[in-house]
C-alpha positions as CSV (number, residue, x, y, z in Angstrom):
1,M,0.0,0.0,0.0
2,F,2.9,2.4,0.6
3,Y,5.2,3.9,-1.9
4,D,8.8,3.5,-1.0
5,G,11.0,6.3,-2.3
6,D,13.6,3.8,-3.5
7,G,11.1,1.4,-5.1
8,E,9.2,1.1,-8.4
9,S,6.0,2.9,-9.1
10,N,2.8,0.9,-9.8
11,D,2.1,-0.3,-13.4
12,G,-0.9,0.8,-15.3
13,M,-1.0,4.4,-14.1
14,D,-0.3,7.8,-15.5
15,S,1.3,10.4,-13.2
16,D,2.3,13.9,-14.0
17,C,3.8,14.4,-10.6
18,S,7.5,13.6,-9.9
19,T,8.5,11.4,-7.0
20,C,9.6,13.0,-3.7
21,S,13.3,12.6,-3.3
22,N,13.0,11.7,0.4
23,P,13.5,7.9,1.0
24,G,11.1,6.1,3.2
25,K,7.3,5.6,3.5
26,Q,4.9,7.9,1.8
27,V,1.1,8.1,1.8
28,V,-0.1,7.3,-1.7
29,V,-2.9,9.5,-2.8
30,G,-4.7,8.2,-5.9
31,I,-6.6,10.5,-8.3
32,C,-9.3,8.5,-10.1
33,A,-11.2,10.5,-12.6
34,M,-11.6,11.1,-16.3
35,A,-8.5,12.5,-18.1
36,K,-10.2,15.8,-18.9
37,K,-10.5,16.4,-15.2
38,T,-7.2,15.2,-14.0
39,Q,-5.4,17.2,-16.7
40,S,-7.3,20.4,-16.0
41,K,-5.3,23.5,-14.8
42,P,-6.9,23.6,-11.3
43,M,-6.2,20.0,-10.7
44,K,-2.6,20.3,-11.8
45,E,-2.1,23.4,-9.6
46,I,-3.4,21.6,-6.6
47,L,-1.5,18.3,-7.2
48,T,1.7,20.3,-7.6
49,R,1.2,21.9,-4.2
50,L,0.1,18.6,-2.6
51,Q,3.4,17.1,-3.7
52,E,5.2,19.6,-1.5
53,F,4.2,17.5,1.5
54,E,7.2,15.3,2.2
55,F,5.2,12.2,3.0
56,I,2.6,12.4,0.2
57,K,2.9,10.9,-3.2
58,M,0.4,11.6,-5.9
59,L,-0.7,8.9,-8.4
60,I,-3.1,9.6,-11.3
61,F,-5.0,6.6,-12.5
62,S,-4.9,6.6,-16.4
63,E,-8.2,6.7,-18.2
64,D,-7.4,3.5,-20.0
65,V,-7.0,1.7,-16.8
66,I,-10.2,3.1,-15.3
67,L,-12.3,2.2,-18.3
68,K,-10.7,-1.1,-19.5
69,E,-9.1,-2.8,-16.6
70,S,-10.8,-4.6,-13.8
71,V,-10.6,-3.0,-10.4
72,E,-8.3,-5.7,-9.2
73,N,-5.7,-4.3,-11.6
74,W,-6.1,-0.7,-10.6
75,P,-3.1,0.9,-8.8
76,L,-3.0,0.7,-5.0
77,C,-3.4,3.8,-2.9
78,D,-3.9,4.8,0.7
79,C,-6.2,7.7,0.0
80,L,-8.6,7.9,-3.0
81,I,-9.8,11.1,-4.6
82,S,-12.4,10.0,-7.1
83,F,-15.4,11.8,-8.6
84,H,-18.0,11.4,-11.3
85,S,-18.1,13.2,-14.6
86,K,-19.5,12.3,-18.0
87,G,-18.3,8.8,-19.0
88,F,-16.8,7.9,-15.6
89,P,-17.6,4.4,-14.3
90,L,-18.7,5.3,-10.8
91,E,-19.8,1.8,-9.9
92,K,-16.2,0.5,-10.7
93,A,-14.8,3.2,-8.4
94,I,-17.2,2.0,-5.6
95,Q,-16.1,-1.6,-6.2
96,Y,-12.4,-0.5,-6.0
97,A,-13.0,1.3,-2.7
98,Q,-14.8,-1.7,-1.2
99,L,-11.9,-4.0,-2.4
100,R,-8.9,-1.9,-1.3
101,K,-10.6,0.2,1.5
102,P,-8.6,3.4,1.1
103,Y,-9.4,6.6,2.9
104,V,-12.0,8.2,0.5
105,L,-12.2,12.0,0.5
106,N,-15.5,12.3,-1.4
107,N,-18.1,9.7,-0.6
108,L,-18.7,7.7,-3.8
109,H,-22.3,6.4,-3.1
110,M,-23.5,9.9,-2.4
111,Q,-22.3,11.0,-5.9
112,Y,-25.3,9.1,-7.3
113,D,-27.6,11.3,-5.2
114,I,-25.8,14.4,-6.5
115,Q,-26.7,13.3,-10.1
116,D,-30.4,13.5,-9.2
117,R,-31.9,16.9,-8.4
118,R,-34.8,15.3,-6.6
119,R,-32.4,13.6,-4.2
120,V,-30.4,16.8,-3.8
121,Y,-33.4,18.8,-2.8
122,A,-34.7,16.0,-0.4
123,I,-31.3,15.9,1.3
124,L,-31.1,19.7,1.6
125,E,-34.7,19.8,3.1
126,K,-33.8,17.1,5.6
127,E,-30.8,19.2,6.7
128,G,-33.0,22.3,7.2
129,I,-31.2,24.2,4.4
130,E,-33.3,26.8,2.7
131,I,-34.3,25.9,-0.9
132,P,-36.7,27.5,-3.4
133,R,-40.3,26.3,-3.2
134,Y,-40.6,23.4,-5.7
135,A,-42.6,20.4,-6.9
136,V,-41.5,17.4,-8.9
137,L,-43.3,16.3,-12.1
138,D,-42.2,12.6,-12.3
139,R,-43.4,11.2,-15.6
140,D,-41.4,8.0,-14.9
141,S,-43.5,7.2,-11.9
142,P,-46.4,4.7,-12.1
143,D,-48.3,6.8,-9.7
144,P,-50.5,9.2,-11.7
145,K,-50.5,11.6,-8.8
146,Q,-46.8,12.2,-9.3
147,H,-47.2,13.6,-12.8
148,E,-50.3,15.8,-12.8
149,L,-49.8,18.9,-14.8
150,I,-52.3,21.7,-15.6
151,E,-50.9,24.5,-17.7
152,S,-52.5,27.9,-18.0
153,E,-51.3,31.1,-19.8
154,D,-49.4,32.5,-16.8
155,H,-49.1,29.6,-14.4
156,V,-48.8,25.8,-14.1
157,E,-50.2,23.5,-11.5
158,V,-47.9,20.6,-10.7
159,N,-49.4,17.8,-8.5
160,G,-51.8,20.4,-7.0
161,I,-49.0,23.1,-6.4
162,I,-49.4,26.3,-8.4
163,F,-46.4,28.2,-9.8
164,N,-47.0,31.6,-11.3
165,K,-44.7,32.8,-14.0
166,P,-41.8,33.5,-13.8
167,F,-40.9,30.0,-12.7
168,V,-38.0,27.6,-13.4
169,E,-38.2,24.2,-15.1
170,K,-35.2,21.9,-14.3
171,P,-34.6,18.4,-15.6
172,V,-34.4,15.9,-12.7
173,S,-31.0,14.7,-14.0
174,A,-28.3,17.0,-12.8
175,E,-26.3,16.0,-15.9
176,D,-28.9,17.8,-18.0
177,H,-28.2,21.6,-18.0
178,N,-31.1,22.6,-20.2
179,I,-32.9,24.7,-17.6
180,Y,-35.8,26.9,-18.8
181,I,-37.3,30.1,-17.2
182,Y,-40.8,31.0,-18.3
183,Y,-41.9,34.6,-18.3
184,P,-45.5,36.0,-17.8
185,T,-47.4,37.7,-20.6
186,S,-47.0,41.0,-18.7
187,A,-43.2,40.7,-19.3
188,G,-43.6,39.7,-22.9
189,G,-44.0,35.9,-22.4
190,G,-41.6,33.4,-23.9
191,S,-38.8,31.6,-22.0
192,Q,-35.0,31.9,-21.4
193,R,-33.2,28.7,-22.2
194,L,-30.1,28.1,-20.1
195,F,-27.4,25.6,-21.1
196,R,-23.7,24.8,-20.6
197,K,-21.5,27.7,-21.9
198,I,-20.9,27.5,-25.6
199,G,-18.4,30.2,-26.5
200,S,-19.7,33.5,-25.3
201,R,-23.3,32.2,-24.7
202,S,-24.9,30.6,-21.7
203,S,-28.6,31.0,-22.6
204,V,-30.9,32.2,-25.4
205,Y,-34.4,33.7,-25.5
206,S,-37.2,31.7,-27.1
207,P,-40.8,32.9,-27.8
208,E,-42.1,29.5,-26.7
209,S,-44.2,29.8,-23.5
210,R,-45.4,26.3,-23.1
211,V,-43.6,23.9,-20.8
212,R,-41.9,20.7,-22.1
213,K,-44.3,17.7,-22.5
214,T,-41.8,14.9,-22.3
215,G,-39.4,14.1,-19.5
216,S,-39.4,14.6,-15.7
217,F,-38.8,18.0,-14.2
218,I,-38.5,20.1,-11.1
219,Y,-40.6,23.2,-11.1
220,E,-39.7,26.0,-8.7
221,D,-40.3,29.7,-8.0
222,F,-38.0,32.0,-9.9
223,M,-36.3,34.1,-7.2
224,P,-35.0,37.5,-8.2
225,T,-31.7,38.2,-6.3
226,D,-31.5,41.0,-3.8
227,V,-30.6,44.5,-5.1
228,Y,-27.0,44.3,-4.0
229,F,-26.5,41.1,-5.9
230,S,-28.9,41.7,-8.8
231,G,-28.2,39.6,-11.8
232,T,-25.5,37.4,-10.2
233,D,-25.1,33.8,-9.1
234,V,-23.0,32.9,-6.1
235,K,-20.8,29.9,-6.5
236,V,-19.4,28.3,-3.3
237,Y,-16.5,25.8,-3.1
238,T,-15.9,23.9,0.0
239,V,-12.7,22.2,1.1
240,G,-13.8,20.3,4.2
241,P,-16.6,21.6,6.5
242,D,-14.6,24.6,7.8
243,Y,-13.5,26.2,4.5
244,A,-15.5,27.8,1.8
245,H,-14.4,30.0,-1.1
246,A,-17.2,32.0,-2.8
247,E,-17.4,33.9,-6.1
248,A,-20.2,35.7,-8.0
249,R,-20.7,35.6,-11.8
250,K,-23.2,37.2,-14.1
251,S,-26.4,35.1,-14.1
252,P,-27.0,33.3,-17.4
253,A,-30.7,34.2,-16.9
254,L,-30.0,37.8,-17.8
255,D,-29.2,38.0,-21.5
256,G,-27.1,34.8,-21.9
257,K,-23.9,36.7,-22.8
258,V,-20.9,35.5,-20.8
259,E,-18.8,38.3,-19.4
260,R,-15.1,37.7,-20.2
261,D,-11.9,39.6,-19.4
262,S,-9.1,40.6,-21.8
263,E,-7.7,37.1,-21.6
264,G,-11.0,35.5,-22.5
265,K,-11.7,34.2,-18.9
266,E,-15.2,34.5,-17.4
267,I,-15.3,37.4,-15.0
268,R,-16.0,36.4,-11.4
269,Y,-16.3,38.7,-8.4
270,P,-15.1,37.9,-4.9
271,V,-17.8,37.2,-2.3
272,I,-17.6,37.3,1.4
273,L,-20.0,34.8,3.0
274,N,-22.0,35.8,6.1
275,N,-22.2,33.5,9.1
276,A,-25.4,31.9,8.0
277,E,-23.9,31.1,4.6
278,K,-20.8,29.6,6.3
279,L,-23.1,27.3,8.3
280,I,-24.9,26.4,5.1
281,S,-21.5,25.5,3.5
282,R,-20.6,23.3,6.4
283,K,-24.0,21.5,6.3
284,V,-23.8,20.9,2.5
285,C,-20.3,19.5,2.8
286,L,-21.3,17.1,5.7
287,A,-24.7,16.2,4.3
288,F,-23.4,15.0,1.0
289,K,-20.1,13.7,2.5
290,Q,-18.1,15.5,-0.2
291,T,-14.9,17.1,1.2
292,V,-14.4,19.0,-2.1
293,C,-17.8,20.3,-3.1
294,G,-19.3,23.1,-5.2
295,F,-22.9,24.5,-4.8
296,D,-24.9,27.5,-5.9
297,L,-26.4,30.1,-3.6
298,L,-29.2,32.5,-4.3
299,R,-29.4,35.6,-2.1
300,A,-33.0,36.6,-2.2
301,N,-35.6,38.1,0.2
302,G,-32.9,38.7,2.7
303,K,-32.0,35.0,2.9
304,S,-29.7,32.6,1.2
305,Y,-31.0,29.6,-0.7
306,V,-29.2,26.6,-2.1
307,C,-30.5,25.9,-5.7
308,D,-27.9,23.3,-6.9
309,V,-25.2,21.0,-5.6
310,N,-22.5,20.2,-8.1
311,G,-20.2,17.8,-6.2
312,F,-16.5,17.8,-6.8
313,S,-15.6,21.3,-8.1
314,F,-12.4,23.5,-8.0
315,V,-12.1,27.3,-8.3
316,K,-10.5,28.5,-11.5
317,N,-7.7,31.0,-11.6
318,S,-7.1,31.6,-7.9
319,N,-3.7,30.9,-6.5
320,K,-4.9,31.7,-3.0
321,Y,-7.5,29.0,-3.4
322,Y,-5.0,26.5,-4.8
323,D,-2.7,27.1,-1.8
324,D,-5.5,26.8,0.7
325,C,-7.0,23.7,-0.9
326,A,-3.8,21.8,-1.1
327,K,-2.8,22.6,2.4
328,I,-6.1,21.6,3.9
329,L,-6.3,18.4,1.9
330,G,-2.7,17.4,2.7
331,N,-3.2,17.9,6.4
332,M,-6.6,16.2,6.3
333,I,-5.1,13.1,4.6
334,L,-2.1,13.0,7.0
335,R,-4.2,13.5,10.1
336,E,-6.4,10.6,9.0
337,L,-3.6,8.1,8.0
338,T,-0.4,8.9,9.9
339,P,-1.7,7.8,13.3
340,T,-1.6,4.2,12.0
341,L,1.3,4.6,9.6
342,H,3.5,6.3,12.2
343,I,4.8,8.9,9.7
344,P,5.8,12.2,11.3
345,W,4.5,15.4,9.7
346,L,4.5,19.1,10.3
347,V,1.5,21.6,10.1
348,P,2.3,24.0,7.3
349,F,-1.1,25.6,7.4
350,Q,-3.5,27.2,9.9
351,L,-6.7,29.1,9.0
352,D,-5.5,32.2,10.8
353,D,-2.0,32.2,9.2
354,P,-1.0,35.7,7.9
355,P,-1.8,36.0,4.2
356,I,1.8,35.7,2.7
357,V,2.1,35.5,-1.1
358,P,5.1,35.2,-3.3
359,T,5.9,38.2,-5.6
360,T,8.7,39.2,-7.9
361,F,10.2,41.1,-4.9
362,G,10.0,38.1,-2.5
363,K,7.2,37.1,-0.1
364,M,4.9,39.9,0.9
365,M,1.7,40.3,2.8
366,E,-1.5,40.1,0.6
367,L,-4.1,42.8,0.9
368,R,-7.4,41.0,1.3
369,C,-9.8,44.0,1.5
370,V,-10.1,47.7,2.2
371,V,-12.5,49.0,4.8
372,A,-13.2,52.7,4.7
373,G,-15.4,55.0,6.7
374,I,-16.5,58.1,4.7
375,R,-18.3,61.2,5.9
376,H,-18.9,64.6,4.5
377,G,-17.3,67.7,6.0
378,E,-20.4,69.9,5.9
379,R,-21.8,70.4,9.4
380,N,-24.6,72.8,8.6
381,P,-28.1,71.4,9.2
């Protein structure tokens, strides 16, 4: 199970990470995911930083091995980081975990739940996390009471629950990103059709006002965001229950045009979570048993609502996040495994560490925010 610095690496695996030069035992961390994910920039950034831990060795399972080999022939590891994406054989990963019993960072069985928006909302409700008012139209159910739909010009009635336009129609499969928002006739009618970003577009307007007649869907209230966050979605990324990074982006429900900077990257804005949102982040991480987990927040009516849970997700283009993520994961892995492996380790990270960042002039303090108090000088009544 251990990698010895003087030994040979396992066959049938593809690793972009060099071997630590220190001889002796190391905790082997296996990355089991599709090549598109393991070769992404955020993943490479974090793996590079994880390798700085003296007693951690990173191993990337090759896609050929994952897809073609039986789990008995998969590389051995002490800790498994594995997550579902299109084409990934999640059931094989579960079989591997049952066979080898590594420490698993993101629970594999729960990743089936994350693929079903019905299960996601049920789990969120059970945990007491605020979600939009919703109803499920399950056309696959043999129970006719689960797929009763009455459609009128400006509202639909789903299983006896009325949704006035504007309302949102989501496929029950989280893998289907074709989400429609239907507008009332007073706003011109029609619908906005959201989809995964294609070039500079994330949605298009359609004059079609009738809901879809095939497939199973979740219908929920459309929730306009509060004035200070108008037209933005908040994306939250957890690394364990006590860390969350948040960003805002222009909502695809606006005009469907993706805002990009001069380098062509989608523009995102830093967000500071309030205490209630930090508690939500903790609850989501623990409820879905996903150490690394992304989810979407809506700030509306003075509250924060979770409207989607995405599972394993990394922040893009944030060195601060890459540093934090690697340090937290590295320490989490070693805390879990070193008591039995008897490998000494140091603590290179604490949440209250001063924000030191490397620059061309050496390491310097990083300015996180500016707080200013402003008043006018005129004292006349």
